[in-house]
Backbone as CSV, one residue per row, in Angstrom:
resi,resn,N_x,N_y,N_z,CA_x,CA_y,CA_z,C_x,C_y,C_z
1,MET,77.077,190.765,46.304,78.255,191.033,47.145,79.021,189.728,47.362
2,SER,80.356,189.767,47.175,81.161,188.560,47.315,81.236,188.131,48.771
3,LEU,81.625,186.849,48.977,81.733,186.308,50.331,82.783,187.046,51.141
4,SER,83.955,187.341,50.540,85.036,188.035,51.265,84.614,189.439,51.647
5,LEU,83.869,190.112,50.745,83.410,191.463,51.056,82.408,191.447,52.203
6,LYS,81.493,190.427,52.193,80.545,190.287,53.290,81.266,190.066,54.619
7,PHE,82.327,189.240,54.574,83.085,188.954,55.795,83.725,190.231,56.341
8,CYS,84.334,191.028,55.459,84.977,192.271,55.889,83.953,193.233,56.479
9,THR,82.754,193.284,55.863,81.703,194.168,56.364,81.265,193.748,57.761
10,VAL,81.068,192.443,57.947,80.673,191.928,59.258,81.751,192.209,60.299
11,LEU,83.028,192.042,59.925,84.135,192.275,60.857,84.184,193.731,61.283
12,LEU,84.015,194.650,60.331,84.024,196.071,60.658,82.876,196.426,61.590
13,CYS,81.689,195.847,61.332,80.546,196.089,62.210,80.808,195.565,63.618
14,LEU,81.442,194.385,63.717,81.760,193.803,65.019,82.734,194.678,65.785
15,LEU,83.762,195.189,65.108,84.738,196.077,65.759,84.064,197.350,66.242
16,ALA,83.135,197.873,65.432,82.414,199.082,65.829,81.581,198.833,67.077
17,ILE,80.957,197.669,67.168,80.153,197.319,68.340,81.037,197.198,69.575
18,LEU,82.191,196.550,69.420,83.110,196.386,70.547,83.578,197.736,71.068
19,ARG,83.891,198.658,70.154,84.346,199.983,70.574,83.232,200.720,71.317
20,CYS,81.988,200.623,70.800,80.867,201.297,71.440,80.623,200.759,72.840
21,GLN,80.875,199.469,73.046,80.669,198.860,74.350,81.863,199.025,75.274
22,GLY,82.906,199.726,74.794,84.072,199.974,75.633,85.007,198.798,75.754
23,ILE,84.877,197.793,74.887,85.750,196.620,74.930,87.016,196.914,74.131
24,GLN,88.184,196.626,74.725,89.443,196.921,74.067,89.654,195.997,72.880
25,THR,90.025,196.564,71.756,90.378,195.783,70.583,91.891,195.616,70.548
26,PRO,92.422,194.612,69.806,93.848,194.290,69.876,94.800,195.460,69.651
27,ASN,94.453,196.405,68.762,95.377,197.494,68.511,95.396,198.519,69.641
28,GLU,94.576,198.336,70.673,94.555,199.235,71.818,95.170,198.591,73.054
29,ILE,95.710,197.412,72.919,96.295,196.697,74.051,97.819,196.745,73.963
30,VAL,98.462,197.166,75.040,99.918,197.181,75.091,100.425,195.743,75.251
31,GLN,101.426,195.379,74.487,102.024,194.051,74.570,103.406,194.146,75.206
32,VAL,103.721,193.259,76.138,105.056,193.167,76.736,105.607,191.785,76.418
33,TYR,106.756,191.750,75.720,107.335,190.482,75.281,108.488,190.010,76.168
34,SER,109.324,190.944,76.630,110.478,190.554,77.447,110.957,191.738,78.263
35,VAL,111.655,191.431,79.371,112.283,192.433,80.227,113.702,191.969,80.493
36,SER,114.685,192.829,80.237,116.079,192.424,80.413,116.893,193.595,80.945
37,ILE,118.119,193.286,81.383,119.022,194.333,81.861,120.117,194.616,80.852
38,SER,120.048,193.991,79.686,121.003,194.272,78.619,120.342,194.020,77.282
39,MET,120.915,194.581,76.236,120.379,194.379,74.893,120.702,192.984,74.381
40,ARG,121.678,192.329,75.028,122.144,191.043,74.517,121.363,189.869,75.087
41,ASP,121.105,189.886,76.378,120.520,188.733,77.056,119.056,189.009,77.382
42,ILE,118.145,188.447,76.583,116.722,188.678,76.814,116.029,187.424,77.358
43,ASP,116.776,186.354,77.537,116.174,185.099,77.983,116.353,184.832,79.469
44,THR,117.336,185.495,80.099,117.593,185.280,81.521,116.663,186.151,82.362
45,PRO,115.968,185.584,83.352,115.117,186.407,84.225,115.932,187.530,84.856
46,PRO,115.506,188.790,84.713,116.315,189.912,85.188,116.306,190.060,86.700
47,THR,117.466,190.395,87.259,117.593,190.713,88.682,118.352,192.018,88.817
48,GLY,118.144,192.713,89.941,118.819,193.988,90.147,118.972,194.316,91.613
49,SER,119.657,195.409,91.875,120.015,195.817,93.221,118.803,196.241,94.045
50,ILE,118.831,195.910,95.344,117.791,196.390,96.251,117.955,197.886,96.511
51,ALA,119.081,198.458,96.072,119.295,199.904,96.196,118.730,200.659,95.006
52,GLY,118.142,199.943,94.060,117.608,200.587,92.866,118.709,200.914,91.867
53,GLY,118.340,201.631,90.816,119.317,202.073,89.828,119.610,201.067,88.735
54,THR,118.884,199.957,88.687,119.069,198.982,87.609,118.291,199.441,86.381
55,THR,118.968,199.494,85.244,118.317,199.898,84.000,117.654,198.686,83.354
56,LEU,116.357,198.796,83.095,115.603,197.722,82.460,115.248,198.091,81.022
57,ILE,115.327,197.110,80.151,114.944,197.276,78.751,113.707,196.412,78.524
58,ILE,112.597,197.062,78.239,111.317,196.375,78.077,110.957,196.370,76.595
59,ARG,110.789,195.169,76.049,110.429,195.048,74.634,108.959,194.655,74.526
60,GLY,108.286,195.238,73.550,106.876,194.941,73.375,106.321,195.648,72.161
61,ALA,105.060,196.066,72.233,104.410,196.754,71.124,103.325,197.666,71.669
62,GLY,103.137,198.791,70.996,102.082,199.724,71.374,102.478,200.766,72.390
63,PHE,103.786,200.920,72.677,104.226,201.923,73.642,104.107,203.326,73.034
64,ALA,103.988,204.327,73.904,103.925,205.721,73.478,105.311,206.361,73.600
65,PRO,105.576,207.453,72.839,106.875,208.130,72.957,107.111,208.678,74.363
66,THR,106.058,209.145,75.016,106.139,209.656,76.386,104.880,209.236,77.144
67,GLY,104.936,209.368,78.462,103.751,209.111,79.271,103.542,207.666,79.672
68,ASN,104.470,206.760,79.294,104.356,205.373,79.726,104.620,205.268,81.228
69,ILE,103.821,204.489,81.927,104.018,204.257,83.360,104.375,202.789,83.552
70,VAL,105.569,202.548,84.106,106.047,201.178,84.294,106.076,200.862,85.788
71,ASN,105.522,199.725,86.152,105.559,199.266,87.535,106.156,197.872,87.612
72,ILE,106.979,197.663,88.647,107.536,196.346,88.946,106.845,195.881,90.219
73,GLY,105.846,195.049,90.090,105.004,194.763,91.244,104.344,196.056,91.687
74,ASN,104.590,196.468,92.937,104.042,197.731,93.451,105.021,198.887,93.360
75,PHE,106.189,198.657,92.761,107.222,199.687,92.726,107.332,200.314,91.346
76,PRO,107.470,201.649,91.283,107.603,202.291,89.971,108.979,202.058,89.370
77,CYS,109.049,202.118,88.051,110.324,202.104,87.331,110.384,203.425,86.573
78,ASP,111.396,204.222,86.850,111.468,205.616,86.408,111.797,205.718,84.916
79,THR,110.889,206.315,84.142,111.118,206.515,82.705,111.536,207.939,82.389
80,ARG,111.708,208.780,83.411,112.133,210.155,83.157,113.515,210.170,82.503
81,ASP,113.705,211.147,81.632,114.978,211.310,80.911,115.294,210.107,80.030
82,ARG,114.290,209.309,79.719,114.475,208.166,78.826,113.565,208.321,77.615
83,ILE,114.051,207.928,76.460,113.270,207.997,75.229,112.672,206.623,74.944
84,SER,111.368,206.591,74.684,110.690,205.343,74.362,110.365,205.298,72.876
85,THR,110.294,204.096,72.338,109.856,203.873,70.964,108.600,202.999,71.021
86,PRO,107.922,202.781,69.910,106.723,201.930,69.960,106.975,200.510,70.456
87,ASP,108.242,200.044,70.370,108.512,198.665,70.793,109.569,198.527,71.881
88,VAL,110.123,199.626,72.410,111.124,199.544,73.486,110.910,200.673,74.491
89,ILE,110.902,200.309,75.778,110.915,201.282,76.873,112.134,201.004,77.735
90,VAL,112.823,202.066,78.147,113.955,201.945,79.073,113.578,202.679,80.354
91,CYS,113.796,202.021,81.494,113.477,202.661,82.771,114.502,202.250,83.822
92,ASP,114.520,202.986,84.937,115.453,202.713,86.036,114.674,202.345,87.287
93,THR,115.072,201.236,87.923,114.366,200.777,89.115,114.609,201.709,90.297
94,VAL,113.685,201.704,91.241,113.834,202.463,92.475,114.196,201.500,93.598
95,ALA,114.598,202.048,94.729,114.970,201.211,95.878,113.722,200.801,96.651
96,PRO,113.400,199.507,96.715,112.199,199.081,97.441,112.327,199.240,98.949
97,MET,113.570,199.365,99.448,113.766,199.518,100.885,113.693,200.981,101.309
98,ASP,113.359,201.869,100.377,113.242,203.293,100.655,112.104,203.527,101.655
99,PRO,112.224,204.560,102.519,111.135,204.848,103.469,109.789,205.103,102.807
100,ALA,109.808,205.412,101.498,108.546,205.623,100.786,107.740,204.332,100.703
101,PHE,108.411,203.196,100.901,107.729,201.894,100.864,107.951,201.197,102.214
102,PRO,107.149,201.547,103.242,107.385,201.017,104.598,107.247,199.509,104.711
103,ASP,106.470,198.887,103.835,106.287,197.442,103.885,106.466,196.875,102.478
104,PRO,107.732,196.700,102.034,107.972,196.301,100.642,107.437,194.920,100.288
105,GLY,107.383,194.012,101.277,106.852,192.677,101.003,107.761,191.879,100.081
106,ASN,107.155,191.039,99.248,107.907,190.167,98.352,108.681,190.978,97.320
107,LEU,109.937,190.593,97.083,110.782,191.307,96.127,111.255,190.391,95.000
108,VAL,110.675,189.211,94.909,111.138,188.211,93.940,110.026,187.901,92.929
109,ASN,110.432,187.743,91.661,109.510,187.369,90.580,108.316,188.319,90.493
110,LEU,108.630,189.605,90.421,107.585,190.624,90.330,107.222,190.877,88.871
111,MET,105.944,190.963,88.597,105.484,191.199,87.230,105.707,192.655,86.827
112,VAL,106.184,192.864,85.618,106.387,194.199,85.074,105.158,194.572,84.246
113,THR,104.540,195.700,84.602,103.327,196.160,83.931,103.580,197.516,83.279
114,VAL,103.072,197.687,82.071,103.222,198.949,81.344,101.836,199.542,81.092
115,ASN,101.641,200.784,81.545,100.424,201.537,81.261,100.766,202.649,80.274
116,THR,100.091,202.647,79.145,100.297,203.640,78.098,99.012,204.440,77.915
117,PRO,99.104,205.776,77.809,97.891,206.594,77.693,96.949,206.115,76.593
118,GLY,95.673,205.935,76.963,94.653,205.571,75.999,94.626,204.112,75.593
119,LYS,95.428,203.274,76.269,95.472,201.854,75.908,95.331,200.984,77.151
120,TYR,94.913,199.759,76.927,94.766,198.821,78.028,96.144,198.390,78.516
121,PRO,96.388,198.307,79.846,97.717,197.950,80.366,98.205,196.604,79.835
122,GLY,99.501,196.496,79.688,100.085,195.244,79.230,101.053,194.683,80.248
123,ASN,101.123,193.360,80.339,102.105,192.711,81.195,102.465,191.367,80.581
124,CYS,103.440,190.730,81.182,103.933,189.451,80.668,104.258,188.579,81.871
125,SER,103.773,187.354,81.886,103.985,186.469,83.030,105.058,185.420,82.781
126,ARG,105.702,185.469,81.595,106.779,184.520,81.341,107.963,184.813,82.261
127,SER,108.823,183.827,82.476,109.925,183.986,83.433,110.879,185.093,83.029
128,ASN,111.045,185.341,81.715,111.973,186.388,81.296,111.341,187.772,81.373
129,CYS,110.145,187.859,81.954,109.493,189.155,82.165,109.371,189.498,83.645
130,LEU,109.785,188.588,84.527,109.627,188.788,85.959,110.927,189.302,86.562
131,PHE,110.848,190.439,87.265,112.045,191.060,87.845,112.149,190.725,89.317
132,SER,113.389,190.492,89.790,113.642,190.205,91.201,114.692,191.161,91.746
133,TYR,114.390,191.777,92.890,115.398,192.548,93.620,116.258,191.561,94.407
134,SER,117.582,191.748,94.378,118.463,190.768,95.009,119.633,191.448,95.715
135,LYS,119.925,190.988,96.936,121.124,191.468,97.638,122.384,191.040,96.901
136,ASP,122.315,189.905,96.215,123.481,189.421,95.473,123.802,190.297,94.264
137,SER,122.875,191.171,93.890,123.113,192.094,92.777,123.399,193.505,93.277
138,THR,123.578,193.643,94.592,123.769,194.959,95.203,125.224,195.169,95.589
139,SER,125.824,196.209,95.050,127.211,196.527,95.373,127.333,197.001,96.820
140,ILE,128.494,196.712,97.417,128.769,197.130,98.791,130.064,197.937,98.796
141,VAL,129.991,199.176,99.270,131.172,200.029,99.374,131.693,199.946,100.800
142,SER,132.957,199.540,100.944,133.543,199.394,102.283,134.470,200.542,102.649
143,MET,135.049,201.213,101.636,135.985,202.304,101.943,136.172,203.184,100.715
144,VAL,136.397,204.473,100.959,136.723,205.429,99.897,138.000,206.149,100.313
145,TYR,138.969,206.239,99.398,140.194,206.991,99.712,140.761,207.630,98.449
146,PRO,141.415,208.781,98.592,141.492,209.601,99.813,140.132,210.193,100.155
147,ARG,139.972,210.622,101.404,138.693,211.152,101.858,138.474,212.579,101.370
148,SER,139.538,213.249,100.954,139.427,214.617,100.441,140.325,214.737,99.219
149,ILE,139.785,215.286,98.129,140.564,215.426,96.892,140.337,216.790,96.283
150,LEU,141.278,217.199,95.439,141.160,218.429,94.668,140.436,218.127,93.361
151,PRO,139.886,219.176,92.707,139.193,218.944,91.433,140.058,218.186,90.427
152,GLY,139.485,217.143,89.841,140.193,216.370,88.826,141.024,215.230,89.362
153,GLN,141.257,215.191,90.677,142.039,214.095,91.243,141.210,212.811,91.308
154,GLN,141.928,211.701,91.335,141.287,210.389,91.335,140.872,209.974,92.739
155,MET,139.694,209.361,92.813,139.202,208.793,94.055,139.054,207.290,93.865
156,ASN,139.451,206.510,94.854,139.355,205.053,94.796,138.208,204.561,95.662
157,VAL,137.418,203.668,95.097,136.271,203.109,95.805,136.524,201.616,95.998
158,VAL,136.572,201.193,97.250,136.866,199.802,97.578,135.593,199.116,98.056
159,GLY,135.355,197.920,97.550,134.181,197.184,97.991,133.904,195.975,97.128
160,LEU,132.722,195.438,97.283,132.269,194.301,96.496,131.344,194.855,95.418
161,HIS,131.824,194.879,94.170,131.129,195.628,93.128,130.163,194.805,92.289
162,ARG,130.165,193.491,92.441,129.166,192.611,91.813,129.159,192.696,90.293
163,VAL,130.285,193.007,89.669,130.344,193.038,88.210,131.562,192.239,87.750
164,ALA,131.434,191.589,86.600,132.559,190.865,86.014,133.416,191.799,85.179
165,ASP,132.815,192.902,84.725,133.513,193.871,83.888,133.131,195.258,84.381
166,LYS,134.113,196.079,84.701,133.814,197.410,85.220,133.100,198.287,84.201
167,ALA,133.131,197.875,82.935,132.375,198.603,81.920,130.876,198.490,82.163
168,ASP,130.460,197.509,82.994,129.042,197.343,83.292,128.555,198.313,84.365
169,ILE,129.464,199.058,84.990,129.071,200.035,86.000,128.507,201.263,85.296
170,ALA,127.263,201.586,85.590,126.605,202.709,84.905,127.091,204.045,85.435
171,ALA,127.232,204.188,86.756,127.630,205.474,87.324,128.033,205.307,88.777
172,ILE,128.908,206.210,89.226,129.249,206.335,90.642,128.922,207.766,91.032
173,THR,128.182,207.939,92.114,127.840,209.288,92.549,128.314,209.512,93.980
174,VAL,128.724,210.745,94.244,129.085,211.179,95.590,128.107,212.298,95.935
175,GLY,127.160,212.013,96.834,126.063,212.955,97.025,125.246,213.000,95.746
176,ASN,125.084,214.187,95.189,124.371,214.339,93.922,125.325,214.569,92.750
177,THR,126.632,214.382,92.994,127.630,214.639,91.960,128.118,213.325,91.355
178,VAL,128.139,213.275,90.023,128.638,212.085,89.338,130.152,212.087,89.359
179,CYS,130.729,210.960,89.757,132.178,210.797,89.736,132.549,210.307,88.342
180,ALA,133.275,211.115,87.593,133.456,210.904,86.157,134.370,209.733,85.847
181,ARG,134.034,209.036,84.757,134.886,207.974,84.254,136.179,208.571,83.720
182,GLY,137.240,207.803,83.845,138.495,208.200,83.236,138.595,207.658,81.824
183,ILE,139.812,207.643,81.282,140.024,207.130,79.933,139.578,205.681,79.842
184,ASN,139.825,204.918,80.916,139.439,203.511,80.951,138.152,203.318,81.748
185,ARG,137.203,204.246,81.578,135.946,204.237,82.329,136.252,204.276,83.817
186,PHE,136.138,203.199,84.542,136.445,203.200,85.961,137.739,202.441,86.234
187,GLY,138.645,202.472,85.284,139.896,201.765,85.444,139.790,200.347,84.940
188,ALA,140.908,199.748,84.624,140.911,198.374,84.127,140.601,197.405,85.262
189,LEU,139.926,196.317,84.931,139.621,195.307,85.940,140.923,194.648,86.386
190,SER,141.209,194.741,87.680,142.456,194.219,88.211,142.264,192.796,88.727
191,ILE,143.069,191.874,88.228,142.992,190.495,88.702,143.518,190.386,90.123
192,THR,144.536,191.183,90.435,145.129,191.120,91.770,144.261,191.830,92.813
193,ASN,143.538,192.863,92.393,142.691,193.589,93.336,141.422,194.075,92.628
194,PRO,140.475,193.167,92.359,139.264,193.543,91.630,138.284,194.366,92.451
195,SER,138.612,194.584,93.740,137.676,195.299,94.600,137.808,196.815,94.482
196,ILE,138.804,197.317,93.720,139.039,198.757,93.629,138.593,199.280,92.271
197,ILE,137.781,200.329,92.300,137.477,201.085,91.090,137.811,202.537,91.365
198,ASN,137.989,203.322,90.331,138.388,204.714,90.533,137.660,205.644,89.576
199,CYS,137.578,206.902,90.002,136.932,207.929,89.196,137.415,209.276,89.715
200,SER,136.982,210.368,89.099,137.410,211.689,89.533,136.232,212.641,89.554
201,LEU,136.279,213.594,90.494,135.242,214.611,90.640,135.777,215.938,90.178
202,ASN,135.047,216.598,89.281,135.507,217.883,88.764,135.550,218.941,89.853
203,GLY,134.595,218.850,90.808,134.541,219.859,91.840,135.383,219.558,93.070
204,GLY,135.889,218.331,93.163,136.625,217.944,94.360,135.683,217.725,95.535
205,ILE,136.197,217.097,96.571,135.403,216.910,97.791,136.309,217.079,99.007
């Protein structure tokens, strides 16, 4: 028997022993490489609103098509209605100040952990994998006008929107109803009045 063949035989026997003893082998461990809020910027430590709703893009290896459980520290990141691939998971953050979390504690530099069925959990401790909830990333609505509209009419939302480009706004909701984007999504970014965005409700309010 050649030396290389002996080596392969020994390696296979070792892997079999590890499996019998319940020790995770590399192909059973989920890997997390980066966490970001956009497909473009994967090097900047991600931050998001304390109101939740920040979409996170998690890159790694060994993810399942469904059933992945993502946690940001002690807070879940919602993967419902999201499609996962073996190397990318997309999830939406929840609000840590929600009554469901009476004592949220630290909200900065939280480790993102991925649990995939049948595999050992994966996490990443590098700075570009740590998520922080931030008031500076939280939009503030100060006024809505008009207060009553007919179906299809435009509604204006005034406040501090925390975006450089209104195209970065994922959604505006009134109650459980999505306020629809217009032709220019939420209107063009106004240099004279950047605090106003607009949308329309099909059902009116």
